[in-house]
FIKOLZA-1660 file (N, C-alpha, C; in steps of 0.1 Angstrom, whole numbers, plus 5000, padded with zeros to 4 digits):
% residues 263
   i   px   py   pz ch aa at
   1 3272 8160 2286  A  M  N
   1 3266 8144 2285  A  M CA
   1 3277 8136 2279  A  M  C
   2 3277 8125 2285  A  P  N
   2 3288 8115 2277  A  P CA
   2 3282 8110 2266  A  P  C
   3 3292 8107 2255  A  P  N
   3 3288 8102 2242  A  P CA
   3 3279 8090 2243  A  P  C
   4 3273 8086 2231  A  P  N
   4 3260 8075 2234  A  P CA
   4 3266 8062 2238  A  P  C
   5 3278 8057 2232  A  L  N
   5 3282 8044 2236  A  L CA
   5 3286 8043 2253  A  L  C
   6 3293 8055 2257  A  Q  N
   6 3295 8055 2270  A  Q CA
   6 3281 8054 2280  A  Q  C
   7 3271 8063 2276  A  R  N
   7 3258 8061 2282  A  R CA
   7 3251 8047 2281  A  R  C
   8 3254 8042 2270  A  L  N
   8 3249 8028 2270  A  L CA
   8 3255 8016 2279  A  L  C
   9 3267 8018 2281  A  G  N
   9 3274 8011 2290  A  G CA
   9 3269 8012 2304  A  G  C
  10 3267 8026 2307  A  Q  N
  10 3260 8029 2319  A  Q CA
  10 3246 8023 2322  A  Q  C
  11 3239 8024 2312  A  R  N
  11 3225 8023 2312  A  R CA
  11 3224 8008 2314  A  R  C
  12 3232 7999 2305  A  S  N
  12 3230 7986 2307  A  S CA
  12 3234 7981 2322  A  S  C
  13 3245 7986 2327  A  L  N
  13 3248 7982 2343  A  L CA
  13 3236 7987 2350  A  L  C
  14 3230 7997 2346  A  D  N
  14 3219 8001 2355  A  D CA
  14 3206 7993 2355  A  D  C
  15 3206 7986 2341  A  W  N
  15 3193 7977 2340  A  W CA
  15 3196 7967 2351  A  W  C
  16 3204 7960 2352  A  F  N
  16 3209 7950 2359  A  F CA
  16 3205 7954 2373  A  F  C
  17 3210 7964 2377  A  I  N
  17 3208 7970 2391  A  I CA
  17 3194 7972 2394  A  I  C
  18 3185 7979 2385  A  D  N
  18 3170 7979 2386  A  D CA
  18 3164 7966 2386  A  D  C
  19 3168 7958 2379  A  Q  N
  19 3159 7945 2381  A  Q CA
  19 3163 7938 2394  A  Q  C
  20 3171 7943 2401  A  H  N
  20 3176 7935 2414  A  H CA
  20 3184 7924 2411  A  H  C
  21 3192 7923 2400  A  L  N
  21 3200 7913 2396  A  L CA
  21 3216 7916 2402  A  L  C
  22 3217 7930 2404  A  L  N
  22 3231 7931 2408  A  L CA
  22 3229 7942 2421  A  L  C
  23 3238 7942 2430  A  G  N
  23 3237 7952 2442  A  G CA
  23 3241 7966 2435  A  G  C
  24 3236 7973 2442  A  S  N
  24 3239 7990 2439  A  S CA
  24 3252 7994 2444  A  S  C
  25 3257 8006 2440  A  Y  N
  25 3267 8012 2444  A  Y CA
  25 3268 8028 2445  A  Y  C
  26 3277 8029 2450  A  Q  N
  26 3278 8047 2452  A  Q CA
  26 3290 8049 2447  A  Q  C
  27 3289 8058 2434  A  P  N
  27 3300 8063 2428  A  P CA
  27 3310 8074 2435  A  P  C
  28 3323 8071 2432  A  S  N
  28 3332 8081 2439  A  S CA
  28 3332 8095 2434  A  S  C
  29 3327 8093 2421  A  G  N
  29 3328 8107 2414  A  G CA
  29 3341 8110 2406  A  G  C
  30 3339 8120 2399  A  R  N
  30 3353 8123 2391  A  R CA
  30 3365 8127 2398  A  R  C
  31 3377 8122 2398  A  F  N
  31 3387 8128 2405  A  F CA
  31 3390 8143 2400  A  F  C
  32 3391 8150 2410  A  A  N
  32 3394 8163 2409  A  A CA
  32 3411 8166 2410  A  A  C
  33 3419 8171 2399  A  K  N
  33 3432 8171 2400  A  K CA
  33 3434 8184 2407  A  K  C
  34 3449 8184 2415  A  P  N
  34 3449 8193 2424  A  P CA
  34 3452 8208 2419  A  P  C
  35 3448 8216 2426  A  R  N
  35 3450 8232 2421  A  R CA
  35 3462 8237 2421  A  R  C
  36 3472 8230 2431  A  F  N
  36 3485 8235 2431  A  F CA
  36 3494 8227 2421  A  F  C
  37 3506 8234 2416  A  S  N
  37 3515 8229 2407  A  S CA
  37 3523 8219 2414  A  S  C
  38 3527 8219 2424  A  R  N
  38 3533 8209 2431  A  R CA
  38 3529 8203 2445  A  R  C
  39 3518 8200 2444  A  P  N
  39 3512 8193 2455  A  P CA
  39 3521 8184 2467  A  P  C
  40 3520 8184 2478  A  L  N
  40 3527 8175 2489  A  L CA
  40 3525 8161 2485  A  L  C
  41 3513 8158 2479  A  I  N
  41 3510 8144 2477  A  I CA
  41 3509 8144 2463  A  I  C
  42 3516 8134 2455  A  P  N
  42 3514 8133 2442  A  P CA
  42 3501 8129 2435  A  P  C
  43 3499 8136 2423  A  E  N
  43 3484 8134 2417  A  E CA
  43 3482 8118 2416  A  E  C
  44 3490 8109 2414  A  E  N
  44 3485 8094 2412  A  E CA
  44 3482 8090 2424  A  E  C
  45 3489 8092 2433  A  F  N
  45 3485 8087 2447  A  F CA
  45 3472 8091 2451  A  F  C
  46 3471 8104 2447  A  R  N
  46 3456 8109 2453  A  R CA
  46 3445 8104 2443  A  R  C
  47 3447 8100 2431  A  R  N
  47 3437 8093 2425  A  R CA
  47 3435 8080 2429  A  R  C
  48 3446 8074 2433  A  L  N
  48 3443 8058 2437  A  L CA
  48 3436 8060 2450  A  L  C
  49 3441 8067 2458  A  A  N
  49 3431 8069 2468  A  A CA
  49 3418 8073 2468  A  A  C
  50 3414 8083 2461  A  H  N
  50 3399 8087 2457  A  H CA
  50 3392 8072 2451  A  H  C
  51 3396 8067 2442  A  Y  N
  51 3390 8054 2437  A  Y CA
  51 3387 8043 2444  A  Y  C
  52 3399 8044 2455  A  R  N
  52 3398 8030 2464  A  R CA
  52 3387 8030 2473  A  R  C
  53 3379 8040 2474  A  N  N
  53 3366 8040 2484  A  N CA
  53 3358 8032 2476  A  N  C
  54 3351 8020 2481  A  C  N
  54 3342 8012 2475  A  C CA
  54 3330 8012 2485  A  C  C
  55 3319 8019 2482  A  V  N
  55 3309 8019 2488  A  V CA
  55 3296 8013 2482  A  V  C
  56 3290 8002 2489  A  G  N
  56 3279 7996 2482  A  G CA
  56 3277 7981 2480  A  G  C
  57 3265 7974 2481  A  A  N
  57 3263 7961 2480  A  A CA
  57 3272 7955 2470  A  A  C
  58 3272 7961 2459  A  L  N
  58 3278 7956 2445  A  L CA
  58 3293 7953 2448  A  L  C
  59 3300 7962 2455  A  Y  N
  59 3316 7960 2459  A  Y CA
  59 3317 7948 2470  A  Y  C
  60 3306 7949 2479  A  R  N
  60 3306 7936 2491  A  R CA
  60 3305 7924 2484  A  R  C
  61 3300 7923 2474  A  D  N
  61 3299 7908 2465  A  D CA
  61 3309 7905 2455  A  D  C
  62 3318 7900 2457  A  R  N
  62 3329 7897 2445  A  R CA
  62 3323 7893 2430  A  R  C
  63 3312 7885 2432  A  A  N
  63 3304 7879 2421  A  A CA
  63 3300 7892 2413  A  A  C
  64 3290 7900 2421  A  D  N
  64 3285 7910 2414  A  D CA
  64 3295 7921 2410  A  D  C
  65 3306 7923 2415  A  W  N
  65 3315 7931 2411  A  W CA
  65 3320 7926 2398  A  W  C
  66 3326 7914 2397  A  E  N
  66 3330 7908 2385  A  E CA
  66 3323 7909 2375  A  E  C
  67 3309 7907 2377  A  F  N
  67 3298 7907 2366  A  F CA
  67 3299 7922 2360  A  F  C
  68 3298 7931 2369  A  A  N
  68 3297 7945 2364  A  A CA
  68 3311 7948 2356  A  A  C
  69 3321 7944 2360  A  Y  N
  69 3332 7944 2352  A  Y CA
  69 3332 7939 2338  A  Y  C
  70 3329 7928 2338  A  R  N
  70 3329 7920 2325  A  R CA
  70 3317 7926 2317  A  R  C
  71 3308 7930 2323  A  L  N
  71 3295 7937 2313  A  L CA
  71 3302 7948 2307  A  L  C
  72 3309 7957 2314  A  I  N
  72 3315 7969 2307  A  I CA
  72 3326 7965 2297  A  I  C
  73 3334 7954 2302  A  A  N
  73 3345 7950 2293  A  A CA
  73 3339 7946 2281  A  A  C
  74 3326 7941 2280  A  G  N
  74 3321 7938 2265  A  G CA
  74 3319 7949 2256  A  G  C
  75 3317 7962 2263  A  F  N
  75 3315 7975 2252  A  F CA
  75 3331 7978 2248  A  F  C
  76 3342 7974 2252  A  T  N
  76 3354 7976 2247  A  T CA
  76 3359 7965 2235  A  T  C
  77 3367 7973 2227  A  L  N
  77 3374 7967 2216  A  L CA
  77 3381 7955 2222  A  L  C
  78 3390 7958 2231  A  S  N
  78 3397 7947 2237  A  S CA
  78 3390 7935 2244  A  S  C
  79 3379 7939 2249  A  G  N
  79 3370 7931 2257  A  G CA
  79 3364 7919 2246  A  G  C
  80 3361 7925 2233  A  R  N
  80 3355 7918 2223  A  R CA
  80 3366 7909 2217  A  R  C
  81 3378 7914 2216  A  K  N
  81 3388 7904 2208  A  K CA
  81 3391 7892 2221  A  K  C
  82 3390 7897 2232  A  G  N
  82 3392 7886 2244  A  G CA
  82 3379 7876 2245  A  G  C
  83 3369 7874 2236  A  G  N
  83 3361 7864 2236  A  G CA
  83 3348 7866 2244  A  G  C
  84 3345 7879 2246  A  H  N
  84 3332 7883 2255  A  H CA
  84 3321 7882 2246  A  H  C
  85 3309 7883 2253  A  E  N
  85 3297 7879 2249  A  E CA
  85 3294 7882 2236  A  E  C
  86 3285 7870 2231  A  Q  N
  86 3277 7872 2218  A  Q CA
  86 3263 7867 2221  A  Q  C
  87 3254 7878 2221  A  L  N
  87 3241 7875 2227  A  L CA
  87 3231 7874 2215  A  L  C
  88 3223 7861 2214  A  M  N
  88 3214 7858 2202  A  M CA
  88 3201 7862 2209  A  M  C
  89 3194 7871 2199  A  L  N
  89 3179 7873 2203  A  L CA
  89 3172 7868 2193  A  L  C
  90 3165 7857 2193  A  P  N
  90 3158 7853 2180  A  P CA
  90 3142 7858 2184  A  P  C
  91 3135 7859 2171  A  S  N
  91 3122 7865 2173  A  S CA
  91 3120 7878 2181  A  S  C
  92 3129 7886 2178  A  L  N
  92 3129 7898 2187  A  L CA
  92 3116 7908 2184  A  L  C
  93 3108 7911 2191  A  Y  N
  93 3095 7920 2189  A  Y CA
  93 3086 7913 2182  A  Y  C
  94 3086 7898 2182  A  G  N
  94 3075 7891 2177  A  G CA
  94 3075 7891 2162  A  G  C
  95 3063 7894 2159  A  R  N
  95 3061 7895 2144  A  R CA
  95 3059 7911 2140  A  R  C
  96 3068 7916 2133  A  L  N
  96 3069 7930 2129  A  L CA
  96 3057 7930 2118  A  L  C
  97 3047 7943 2122  A  P  N
  97 3038 7946 2113  A  P CA
  97 3041 7952 2100  A  P  C
  98 3051 7947 2091  A  A  N
  98 3054 7953 2078  A  A CA
  98 3063 7942 2072  A  A  C
  99 3060 7945 2057  A  K  N
  99 3067 7934 2049  A  K CA
  99 3081 7937 2049  A  K  C
 100 3090 7924 2044  A  L  N
 100 3104 7922 2046  A  L CA
 100 3110 7936 2040  A  L  C
 101 3106 7940 2027  A  E  N
 101 3112 7949 2020  A  E CA
 101 3111 7963 2028  A  E  C
 102 3101 7965 2034  A  K  N
 102 3099 7977 2042  A  K CA
 102 3108 7979 2055  A  K  C
 103 3109 7964 2061  A  V  N
 103 3119 7967 2072  A  V CA
 103 3133 7966 2071  A  V  C
 104 3137 7960 2057  A  L  N
 104 3150 7963 2052  A  L CA
 104 3154 7978 2051  A  L  C
 105 3145 7985 2047  A  E  N
 105 3146 7999 2044  A  E CA
 105 3148 8007 2053  A  E  C
 106 3139 8004 2064  A  Q  N
 106 3137 8013 2076  A  Q CA
 106 3147 8009 2087  A  Q  C
 107 3153 7996 2089  A  L  N
 107 3160 7993 2099  A  L CA
 107 3172 8002 2102  A  L  C
 108 3179 8006 2092  A  P  N
 108 3190 8013 2092  A  P CA
 108 3190 8028 2098  A  P  C
 109 3178 8033 2096  A  F  N
 109 3173 8044 2102  A  F CA
 109 3170 8044 2116  A  F  C
 110 3166 8031 2121  A  A  N
 110 3161 8031 2135  A  A CA
 110 3173 8026 2141  A  A  C
 111 3183 8020 2136  A  F  N
 111 3197 8018 2144  A  F CA
 111 3203 8033 2144  A  F  C
 112 3203 8040 2134  A  E  N
 112 3210 8053 2133  A  E CA
 112 3204 8062 2146  A  E  C
 113 3191 8061 2149  A  Q  N
 113 3186 8068 2162  A  Q CA
 113 3190 8060 2176  A  Q  C
 114 3196 8051 2173  A  A  N
 114 3198 8042 2185  A  A CA
 114 3214 8044 2187  A  A  C
 115 3221 8052 2179  A  G  N
 115 3236 8053 2179  A  G CA
 115 3245 8045 2171  A  G  C
 116 3238 8035 2162  A  F  N
 116 3245 8027 2154  A  F CA
 116 3248 8033 2138  A  F  C
 117 3258 8029 2132  A  Q  N
 117 3261 8032 2119  A  Q CA
 117 3259 8018 2110  A  Q  C
 118 3252 8017 2098  A  A  N
 118 3253 8007 2089  A  A CA
 118 3266 8003 2084  A  A  C
 119 3270 7991 2084  A  L  N
 119 3282 7987 2077  A  L CA
 119 3278 7982 2062  A  L  C
 120 3285 7980 2054  A  A  N
 120 3285 7974 2040  A  A CA
 120 3275 7963 2041  A  A  C
 121 3262 7964 2033  A  P  N
 121 3252 7953 2033  A  P CA
 121 3258 7941 2025  A  P  C
 122 3253 7930 2027  A  N  N
 122 3254 7918 2018  A  N CA
 122 3245 7917 2009  A  N  C
 123 3250 7920 1995  A  P  N
 123 3239 7921 1985  A  P CA
 123 3231 7906 1983  A  P  C
 124 3219 7907 1983  A  G  N
 124 3210 7896 1980  A  G CA
 124 3206 7889 1993  A  G  C
 125 3211 7891 2002  A  L  N
 125 3209 7887 2016  A  L CA
 125 3203 7894 2026  A  L  C
 126 3193 7886 2034  A  R  N
 126 3185 7894 2043  A  R CA
 126 3193 7893 2056  A  R  C
 127 3203 7903 2056  A  E  N
 127 3212 7905 2068  A  E CA
 127 3217 7918 2068  A  E  C
 128 3219 7926 2078  A  L  N
 128 3221 7940 2081  A  L CA
 128 3231 7939 2092  A  L  C
 129 3244 7947 2091  A  R  N
 129 3253 7947 2104  A  R CA
 129 3254 7963 2106  A  R  C
 130 3255 7964 2120  A  F  N
 130 3254 7980 2125  A  F CA
 130 3265 7979 2135  A  F  C
 131 3271 7992 2137  A  R  N
 131 3283 7992 2146  A  R CA
 131 3282 8008 2152  A  R  C
 132 3284 8008 2166  A  A  N
 132 3288 8020 2174  A  A CA
 132 3301 8018 2177  A  A  C
 133 3308 8030 2179  A  S  N
 133 3322 8027 2183  A  S CA
 133 3325 8044 2188  A  S  C
 134 3337 8043 2196  A  G  N
 134 3340 8055 2200  A  G CA
 134 3352 8052 2211  A  G  C
 135 3356 8062 2217  A  N  N
 135 3368 8060 2225  A  N CA
 135 3367 8070 2238  A  N  C
 136 3371 8066 2250  A  C  N
 136 3372 8075 2262  A  C CA
 136 3382 8070 2271  A  C  C
 137 3384 8078 2281  A  R  N
 137 3391 8072 2291  A  R CA
 137 3386 8061 2303  A  R  C
 138 3393 8054 2309  A  V  N
 138 3388 8046 2317  A  V CA
 138 3379 8052 2328  A  V  C
 139 3382 8066 2331  A  S  N
 139 3376 8072 2343  A  S CA
 139 3364 8077 2337  A  S  C
 140 3360 8076 2322  A  D  N
 140 3347 8080 2319  A  D CA
 140 3338 8067 2318  A  D  C
 141 3343 8057 2321  A  L  N
 141 3333 8043 2321  A  L CA
 141 3328 8042 2335  A  L  C
 142 3316 8034 2337  A  P  N
 142 3313 8030 2349  A  P CA
 142 3322 8027 2359  A  P  C
 143 3323 8030 2370  A  E  N
 143 3334 8030 2381  A  E CA
 143 3337 8016 2384  A  E  C
 144 3328 8006 2384  A  P  N
 144 3333 7994 2388  A  P CA
 144 3342 7987 2379  A  P  C
 145 3343 7992 2367  A  Y  N
 145 3351 7986 2357  A  Y CA
 145 3365 7992 2361  A  Y  C
 146 3369 8003 2363  A  G  N
 146 3381 8008 2368  A  G CA
 146 3385 8004 2381  A  G  C
 147 3375 8003 2392  A  K  N
 147 3380 8000 2402  A  K CA
 147 3385 7986 2403  A  K  C
 148 3377 7975 2395  A  W  N
 148 3383 7961 2395  A  W CA
 148 3396 7962 2390  A  W  C
 149 3399 7969 2380  A  Q  N
 149 3412 7970 2374  A  Q CA
 149 3423 7974 2385  A  Q  C
 150 3418 7984 2392  A  Q  N
 150 3429 7990 2403  A  Q CA
 150 3431 7980 2414  A  Q  C
 151 3419 7975 2419  A  I  N
 151 3419 7970 2433  A  I CA
 151 3421 7955 2431  A  I  C
 152 3412 7948 2421  A  Q  N
 152 3413 7933 2421  A  Q CA
 152 3424 7929 2411  A  Q  C
 153 3428 7937 2402  A  L  N
 153 3439 7932 2391  A  L CA
 153 3452 7941 2395  A  L  C
 154 3453 7951 2403  A  G  N
 154 3465 7958 2408  A  G CA
 154 3469 7963 2394  A  G  C
 155 3460 7969 2386  A  R  N
 155 3467 7976 2373  A  R CA
 155 3458 7988 2370  A  R  C
 156 3458 7999 2379  A  P  N
 156 3449 8011 2377  A  P CA
 156 3453 8017 2364  A  P  C
 157 3441 8020 2356  A  R  N
 157 3442 8026 2343  A  R CA
 157 3434 8037 2341  A  R  C
 158 3432 8048 2351  A  W  N
 158 3422 8056 2351  A  W CA
 158 3422 8067 2340  A  W  C
 159 3435 8068 2337  A  D  N
 159 3438 8081 2327  A  D CA
 159 3441 8076 2312  A  D  C
 160 3441 8062 2312  A  E  N
 160 3441 8056 2297  A  E CA
 160 3432 8058 2289  A  E  C
 161 3431 8057 2275  A  R  N
 161 3421 8057 2267  A  R CA
 161 3416 8044 2263  A  R  C
 162 3406 8042 2261  A  V  N
 162 3402 8028 2257  A  V CA
 162 3391 8028 2245  A  V  C
 163 3393 8019 2235  A  E  N
 163 3384 8018 2223  A  E CA
 163 3371 8012 2226  A  E  C
 164 3360 8019 2224  A  L  N
 164 3346 8012 2225  A  L CA
 164 3341 8006 2212  A  L  C
 165 3334 7995 2212  A  E  N
 165 3328 7992 2201  A  E CA
 165 3317 7980 2205  A  E  C
 166 3305 7982 2200  A  V  N
 166 3295 7973 2200  A  V CA
 166 3289 7970 2186  A  V  C
 167 3286 7959 2179  A  E  N
 167 3280 7953 2166  A  E CA
 167 3267 7948 2169  A  E  C
 168 3259 7949 2159  A  A  N
 168 3245 7941 2158  A  A CA
 168 3246 7935 2145  A  A  C
 169 3243 7923 2146  A  H  N
 169 3241 7914 2133  A  H CA
 169 3226 7911 2132  A  H  C
 170 3220 7918 2123  A  C  N
 170 3206 7913 2123  A  C CA
 170 3201 7905 2107  A  C  C
 171 3192 7893 2111  A  T  N
 171 3188 7886 2100  A  T CA
 171 3174 7886 2099  A  T  C
 172 3168 7888 2090  A  L  N
 172 3152 7889 2085  A  L CA
 172 3147 7878 2078  A  L  C
 173 3134 7876 2081  A  R  N
 173 3127 7866 2071  A  R CA
 173 3112 7871 2072  A  R  C
 174 3107 7868 2060  A  G  N
 174 3093 7870 2057  A  G CA
 174 3084 7860 2064  A  G  C
 175 3075 7865 2072  A  L  N
 175 3067 7855 2079  A  L CA
 175 3051 7855 2069  A  L  C
 176 3050 7863 2065  A  S  N
 176 3036 7864 2054  A  S CA
 176 3040 7877 2047  A  S  C
 177 3030 7880 2038  A  S  N
 177 3030 7892 2028  A  S CA
 177 3030 7907 2037  A  S  C
 178 3028 7905 2049  A  A  N
 178 3026 7917 2057  A  A CA
 178 3032 7917 2069  A  A  C
 179 3041 7907 2073  A  E  N
 179 3049 7905 2085  A  E CA
 179 3062 7899 2083  A  E  C
 180 3071 7903 2093  A  T  N
 180 3085 7900 2093  A  T CA
 180 3091 7897 2105  A  T  C
 181 3099 7886 2105  A  G  N
 181 3106 7883 2118  A  G CA
 181 3119 7888 2116  A  G  C
 182 3126 7892 2130  A  L  N
 182 3136 7899 2133  A  L CA
 182 3146 7891 2142  A  L  C
 183 3159 7887 2139  A  A  N
 183 3168 7881 2150  A  A CA
 183 3179 7888 2151  A  A  C
 184 3186 7893 2161  A  I  N
 184 3197 7901 2163  A  I CA
 184 3207 7894 2171  A  I  C
 185 3217 7895 2168  A  E  N
 185 3229 7890 2177  A  E CA
 185 3239 7903 2180  A  E  C
 186 3240 7906 2192  A  L  N
 186 3247 7916 2200  A  L CA
 186 3260 7911 2202  A  L  C
 187 3270 7920 2203  A  S  N
 187 3285 7916 2208  A  S CA
 187 3285 7921 2222  A  S  C
 188 3276 7927 2226  A  A  N
 188 3277 7931 2242  A  A CA
 188 3263 7931 2247  A  A  C
 189 3261 7929 2260  A  I  N
 189 3248 7927 2267  A  I CA
 189 3245 7941 2269  A  I  C
 190 3234 7946 2260  A  A  N
 190 3231 7959 2262  A  A CA
 190 3214 7962 2260  A  A  C
 191 3207 7956 2272  A  P  N
 191 3193 7956 2271  A  P CA
 191 3187 7970 2266  A  P  C
 192 3193 7981 2272  A  P  N
 192 3187 7995 2267  A  P CA
 192 3184 7997 2255  A  P  C
 193 3196 7991 2246  A  V  N
 193 3194 7994 2230  A  V CA
 193 3183 7988 2223  A  V  C
 194 3178 7976 2231  A  L  N
 194 3167 7970 2226  A  L CA
 194 3152 7978 2226  A  L  C
 195 3155 7985 2238  A  D  N
 195 3142 7996 2241  A  D CA
 195 3143 8006 2230  A  D  C
 196 3155 8011 2231  A  D  N
 196 3157 8023 2220  A  D CA
 196 3154 8019 2206  A  D  C
 197 3156 8007 2201  A  L  N
 197 3151 8002 2188  A  L CA
 197 3139 7999 2188  A  L  C
 198 3133 7995 2199  A  A  N
 198 3117 7993 2197  A  A CA
 198 3109 8006 2195  A  A  C
 199 3113 8016 2199  A  R  N
 199 3108 8028 2200  A  R CA
 199 3110 8035 2185  A  R  C
 200 3122 8033 2182  A  A  N
 200 3125 8040 2169  A  A CA
 200 3120 8031 2155  A  A  C
 201 3118 8019 2158  A  L  N
 201 3114 8009 2148  A  L CA
 201 3100 8010 2147  A  L  C
 202 3092 8013 2157  A  S  N
 202 3077 8015 2160  A  S CA
 202 3074 8029 2150  A  S  C
 203 3080 8040 2152  A  A  N
 203 3079 8053 2145  A  A CA
 203 3083 8048 2131  A  A  C
 204 3095 8043 2129  A  R  N
 204 3096 8040 2111  A  R CA
 204 3086 8031 2106  A  R  C
 205 3081 8022 2111  A  L  N
 205 3071 8012 2105  A  L CA
 205 3056 8016 2109  A  L  C
 206 3056 8030 2118  A  Q  N
 206 3041 8033 2121  A  Q CA
 206 3036 8023 2127  A  Q  C
 207 3042 8015 2134  A  A  N
 207 3034 8003 2142  A  A CA
 207 3022 8008 2152  A  A  C
 208 3011 8001 2151  A  R  N
 208 2999 8003 2161  A  R CA
 208 2996 7990 2163  A  R  C
 209 2996 7987 2179  A  P  N
 209 3002 7993 2187  A  P CA
 209 3017 7994 2185  A  P  C
 210 3026 8005 2192  A  P  N
 210 3040 8004 2193  A  P CA
 210 3045 7989 2197  A  P  C
 211 3057 7986 2189  A  L  N
 211 3063 7975 2195  A  L CA
 211 3067 7973 2210  A  L  C
 212 3063 7963 2216  A  P  N
 212 3070 7961 2231  A  P CA
 212 3082 7962 2232  A  P  C
 213 3088 7965 2242  A  P  N
 213 3103 7963 2245  A  P CA
 213 3103 7950 2250  A  P  C
 214 3116 7941 2249  A  P  N
 214 3118 7928 2255  A  P CA
 214 3117 7929 2268  A  P  C
 215 3109 7917 2273  A  A  N
 215 3108 7915 2288  A  A CA
 215 3119 7910 2293  A  A  C
 216 3122 7916 2306  A  P  N
 216 3133 7909 2312  A  P CA
 216 3135 7897 2311  A  P  C
 217 3125 7889 2314  A  A  N
 217 3125 7871 2312  A  A CA
 217 3129 7868 2300  A  A  C
 218 3126 7875 2291  A  Y  N
 218 3131 7871 2277  A  Y CA
 218 3144 7870 2277  A  Y  C
 219 3151 7883 2281  A  L  N
 219 3165 7885 2281  A  L CA
 219 3174 7877 2289  A  L  C
 220 3166 7873 2299  A  L  N
 220 3174 7865 2310  A  L CA
 220 3175 7850 2303  A  L  C
 221 3163 7847 2294  A  I  N
 221 3164 7833 2290  A  I CA
 221 3175 7834 2281  A  I  C
 222 3177 7844 2272  A  Q  N
 222 3185 7842 2262  A  Q CA
 222 3201 7842 2267  A  Q  C
 223 3204 7849 2277  A  L  N
 223 3217 7851 2286  A  L CA
 223 3219 7835 2292  A  L  C
 224 3208 7830 2294  A  D  N
 224 3209 7817 2303  A  D CA
 224 3214 7808 2290  A  D  C
 225 3208 7806 2278  A  R  N
 225 3210 7798 2266  A  R CA
 225 3225 7803 2263  A  R  C
 226 3230 7813 2262  A  A  N
 226 3244 7818 2259  A  A CA
 226 3254 7812 2268  A  A  C
 227 3251 7813 2279  A  H  N
 227 3259 7806 2290  A  H CA
 227 3260 7790 2289  A  H  C
 228 3248 7783 2288  A  R  N
 228 3249 7769 2285  A  R CA
 228 3256 7764 2274  A  R  C
 229 3255 7774 2262  A  Q  N
 229 3263 7774 2248  A  Q CA
 229 3276 7777 2250  A  Q  C
 230 3281 7782 2261  A  G  N
 230 3297 7783 2263  A  G CA
 230 3300 7796 2256  A  G  C
 231 3289 7804 2253  A  R  N
 231 3296 7818 2248  A  R CA
 231 3293 7829 2260  A  R  C
 232 3292 7824 2272  A  L  N
 232 3294 7834 2284  A  L CA
 232 3300 7826 2294  A  L  C
 233 3309 7832 2301  A  G  N
 233 3316 7824 2312  A  G CA
 233 3307 7822 2323  A  G  C
 234 3313 7817 2335  A  D  N
 234 3308 7812 2345  A  D CA
 234 3304 7826 2355  A  D  C
 235 3309 7834 2351  A  W  N
 235 3307 7849 2357  A  W CA
 235 3291 7853 2356  A  W  C
 236 3285 7847 2348  A  I  N
 236 3271 7850 2346  A  I CA
 236 3263 7842 2356  A  I  C
 237 3268 7831 2360  A  A  N
 237 3259 7821 2368  A  A CA
 237 3254 7828 2380  A  A  C
 238 3259 7837 2389  A  P  N
 238 3253 7842 2399  A  P CA
 238 3241 7850 2397  A  P  C
 239 3242 7858 2385  A  C  N
 239 3229 7866 2380  A  C CA
 239 3218 7855 2377  A  C  C
 240 3222 7845 2368  A  M  N
 240 3211 7837 2365  A  M CA
 240 3205 7829 2376  A  M  C
 241 3211 7826 2388  A  R  N
 241 3206 7822 2404  A  R CA
 241 3197 7832 2408  A  R  C
 242 3201 7843 2409  A  R  N
 242 3193 7854 2412  A  R CA
 242 3181 7855 2406  A  R  C
 243 3180 7853 2394  A  A  N
 243 3169 7858 2384  A  A CA
 243 3159 7844 2387  A  A  C
 244 3165 7832 2387  A  A  N
 244 3156 7820 2392  A  A CA
 244 3149 7823 2407  A  A  C
 245 3156 7828 2416  A  R  N
 245 3149 7832 2429  A  R CA
 245 3138 7841 2427  A  R  C
 246 3142 7850 2420  A  Q  N
 246 3130 7862 2416  A  Q CA
 246 3115 7854 2410  A  Q  C
 247 3119 7845 2401  A  L  N
 247 3110 7838 2395  A  L CA
 247 3101 7828 2403  A  L  C
 248 3110 7824 2414  A  Q  N
 248 3101 7813 2424  A  Q CA
 248 3094 7824 2433  A  Q  C
 249 3100 7837 2435  A  Q  N
 249 3092 7845 2446  A  Q CA
 249 3081 7853 2438  A  Q  C
 250 3079 7852 2424  A  G  N
 250 3071 7859 2415  A  G CA
 250 3072 7874 2415  A  G  C
 251 3084 7878 2414  A  T  N
 251 3086 7891 2413  A  T CA
 251 3094 7895 2399  A  T  C
 252 3094 7882 2391  A  L  N
 252 3099 7886 2378  A  L CA
 252 3090 7877 2370  A  L  C
 253 3084 7885 2357  A  A  N
 253 3075 7879 2349  A  A CA
 253 3082 7869 2339  A  A  C
 254 3075 7857 2334  A  G  N
 254 3081 7850 2326  A  G CA
 254 3089 7837 2331  A  G  C
 255 3093 7828 2323  A  A  N
 255 3100 7817 2330  A  A CA
 255 3116 7814 2323  A  A  C
 256 3124 7808 2332  A  L  N
 256 3137 7807 2327  A  L CA
 256 3137 7790 2325  A  L  C
 257 3144 7785 2316  A  P  N
 257 3148 7771 2313  A  P CA
 257 3154 7765 2325  A  P  C
 258 3153 7754 2332  A  A  N
 258 3157 7749 2343  A  A CA
 258 3170 7747 2344  A  A  C
 259 3179 7741 2330  A  P  N
 259 3192 7740 2334  A  P CA
 259 3202 7752 2336  A  P  C
 260 3212 7752 2345  A  S  N
 260 3222 7761 2346  A  S CA
 260 3218 7770 2355  A  S  C
 261 3207 7775 2357  A  V  N
 261 3201 7787 2367  A  V CA
 261 3206 7783 2380  A  V  C
 262 3208 7772 2383  A  T  N
 262 3208 7770 2399  A  T CA
 262 3224 7763 2400  A  T  C
 263 3232 7767 2391  A  R  N
 263 3249 7762 2392  A  R CA
 263 3255 7769 2402  A  R  C
% end
């Protein structure tokens, strides 16, 4: 089983495909090295030919393919330094049914279950930061990322190692003596981690009923807002247009703000 951060990248891409916001694709599968020590065709040529096969609607739509590439790039350290997404999630999970001190105490344990480690806290501030990191080969990441590099950029990197990193910046505020508000800023677009966090935090806070995972419409609203604020490039626009069509057809619950979704 791949490490947690690699799985999170794949799960995040699958989330958009499952919501019918991206086309699906058929993986080529891991490249098998030749069994012979001196094959007639060099190994590198075999690898390029293996991954050049692009099957599925995602590869037929260049905008979808670029979205998938940039989504996964947001999980890499080089992608973060290149100015990739910062996703603000205000009022996440609504009103948490616990006082501020308890949420501050339990949030690190919930993030640890989701694969993150706490960074040094800011004394006296109601803020916490968490990070998940690791490294892998490009061939271990979802294939649309490596195939974009090979075919669209002309720079195949399948055997190179890449550093992975996702950070979460949490801000808490007391809403009452028994309720707390939580806002999270994520350095990558990772909807599944919010589902994982809802389950873990529900257990730690003994929330009854359990905290609901964020609705797709809520996440899309925040993506659209990030796009309009310039924190996401125009590569996100086709996804927003598709989400707007789903809302018009009644296949996606919630509402998106009118600006920019029809660009």
